[in-house]
N, C-alpha and C positions, 0 to 999 in steps of 0.2 A: 802510937802505937797500931791504930786501926787500921792506918793506910799501908803501915810495912806490913800487917799480916795479908792484908786483901792484895799488896804487891805478890808475893810467896805466892798466893794461891793461883794468883793471874799468872805469873810464870810458868808454874808446875803445867796449869790448864792448856796454856798455849803448846807445850812440849807434848803432851800427852796427845793434843789433836793433830799435829804433823805426826805423830811417831806410832800411834795404836800402842804404846806401854801403857803398864798400869802407873796410877798416879803414885803410888809409893816407890816406883822403881824410876822413877826420874831423878837424875842427879844433875844438882847446879853445881858448875865450877864458877871462879872467880878470877880475873886475871889480877896482877899486882896493882893494877890502877882500880880494881873492884868493879870491873866490867862482868855482868853475869852470861854465863853461855849454858849451853845444853852440852853436859859432859860427855853420856854416852848417847848421843843421836846417834842412831840408825845411818848408814851411809843411802843417800835416795837421790837418784838421777834427776829426779826432777826439782829438788831442793839441794843444789851441790853445796851451798855455802851458808844453810840457813843459821840465820842467828837472830836474835833480840834484843831490844831493852825497852827498860821501865824508867818511870819516875811518877813523883808522886807530892802535891801540893794542893791547897785550899780544898776544895770538893771532888776532886779528882785523882785517882789510880790510871796512868795509861801506859799503854804498850804496843811498840812497832815491832813488828818481824821483816825479814828481808831472805828470800829465799838465794838471791846469789853476790849480795852486795852487804856493806857492812850497813849498819845501822845505829843510830842514837835518837833519844827523845828526850823533850824537856816539856814539862807543863807549869806557865807561869800564873800564880793567882793573884788576883787585885788587890792592892793594898802591902804586897810583900815588900816596900821599900819602907813603910812605914815601922817608926821606932819611939812612937811618943808624941805626945800633942805639942812639944816645945820645936818641934824641927822642921820649916817648912820643907818642900818638896825638893826645892833647889838646893837648900843646905845639906840632903840626903844625897842628892844626886852628885856634890862634889867630892863626897865621902868614896864615890864608886870611881872616879875620875881616873886612874891608875888603871881601870879594867876595861878601858874604853880608849878608844884611838880618838886625835881630836877630831876627826871628819865623824865618827859617830857620835861623839859628845856634841857637837854643831847639829848634827841630823835630830837628836833627842830635844835639843833645845829650841830648834828650829818648827818642831812640830805643831806648835798651836796652842790650844789649852793646856791647864796643866793635868786633864785627862788623857789628851792626847798624848804629851810627852811621857806621862807614865806607861800609855801603852805602847809605846815606840820603845820607850827603855826596856820593858817588858820583853817585846819581841826580840830585841839586840840580843839582851841575856839570856833567852831562852835559845838561842840559835848558838850561842857560844857555848853553853850547856850541851846541848844535842851534838855538836861536833866533836866536841872533846870526851863526849860519852861512845861516839860512835867507834873512834878511833881506841877507846880505853885507856886514854894518856894518865886520868885521873887527874890528883892536886899539882902534878908537874908541869901543867899546862898553864901558861901565862896569857890570861885573856886578853891583856893589852896589846899582845904580838898578831890578834885574831883582828882583820877586820870587816866586817860586815856591811853590805849594801842590799837596802830593799828594794826588790826589784820589780815591784807591782804585782796585780791581781793575775792569777792565771786562768783557772776556771774553777765553777763552784765555789766561791768564797775563799779559795785556798790561795794564799800570796806567795812570791819567790824569793830568792836570796842567792847571794854569793858570795864568796869569803877570799880574803887575801890574807897571807900569812907572811909577817916580815915584807910586807908589800909585794911579794911574789902570789899570782893568781893561781886558785887552786880549782882549775877546770873540772878535774874527776869528781870533786863533791857536788851533790844538788842538795837543796834544800825547801822546806815547804811548811808553811806557817799556815794554821788554822783556828778561827773562833770556837770556843766552846763556851756551854751556858754559863751564866755568871760572872760574865767579862774575864773567862780564862782563856790563854792563848796556848796553843801546843804545836813545838817545832820539831821537825823530824829533818834528820841528815841521812844521807846516802853517800856511800863511796867506795871505793875499789878495797878488798879486802887486805891486798897487800899494805895498806896503811895502817892495820892494827898493830896497836903497842902493846906485846904480849912476852914479856922476860921469860917466862917459866914454859911457854910452848903450850899451853894446854888448849888454850883457845885457837890456834892456828893451826892445831892438830885435826879439828872438827872439820877443815875446809876439804872438801873434794876437788875443788877449783881453783887454787890460791890465784891464779894468772888470770880471772875471769873480767873481762873488760868490754861493756856493750854501753855505746852511747844511748840508744834507745832505751835500755833498759833504765838506764840511771835517770832520763827524764820524763819516763812514762808519767802518766796521771795519777796523781796521789788521792787514792779512795778516802772516803768518810771515813770516821770512826762507830763502830759498834757499839752501844752501849749493852752492858752487861751487869745484872743483879750480883749480889755477894753470894746468893743462894745457889745461881747458876755455875758457883766456881768450885763448890765443894763436890769432892769425889763421890762417886756411887756409892761405895762403900768406906767407912773410917775405922780403921783398926783398930781394938780396944788397947787403953793405956798399959 
């Protein structure tokens, strides 16, 4: 409940930051797949397709935002596979087999120690979540159709990845993985706004440049996350109930 509350505060704070609106005037919409979006965002040539995504697990609530491209984010906490003392990591991993391709499963199995296997699993799982959340596909996305390949270190401790869906490479998407304190991993996905899944059209209506394509923007350097305390997310004035 605390993480969910902080997520709402973080979303509104980000929207206020880019728009200058009052905290209480920010309207948050959701697609059918439950992707949140800034519903009453003023048009801004510098931020033509501004959108964001949030995730919370373990010790963190995280937010990523993009001025021109779709973005999705997922944080994976340590021990998320643990479901009791009577099951080994290998047994727990088997229960997730349908969500991974054979190649991904082999990547996890071949990672080394149990900790290395668990870290590799969490990276792949968070990548799948970030990809799904970027598009707004929700529960309709079958993880087993998406095959991720970890492509190694990029810069400043950030790792890269690529994805294929039904064996077709999705070159219009880029992925970035960062370690966070306490053995958390955060994955961020970027992709074209034309890939948004939005049945009702409210999210798409916020795009000023729906045909935006820029490979340089897609692969630009991924910044480090900035840590904020909860009190920094509170509005300057809080209306009385």
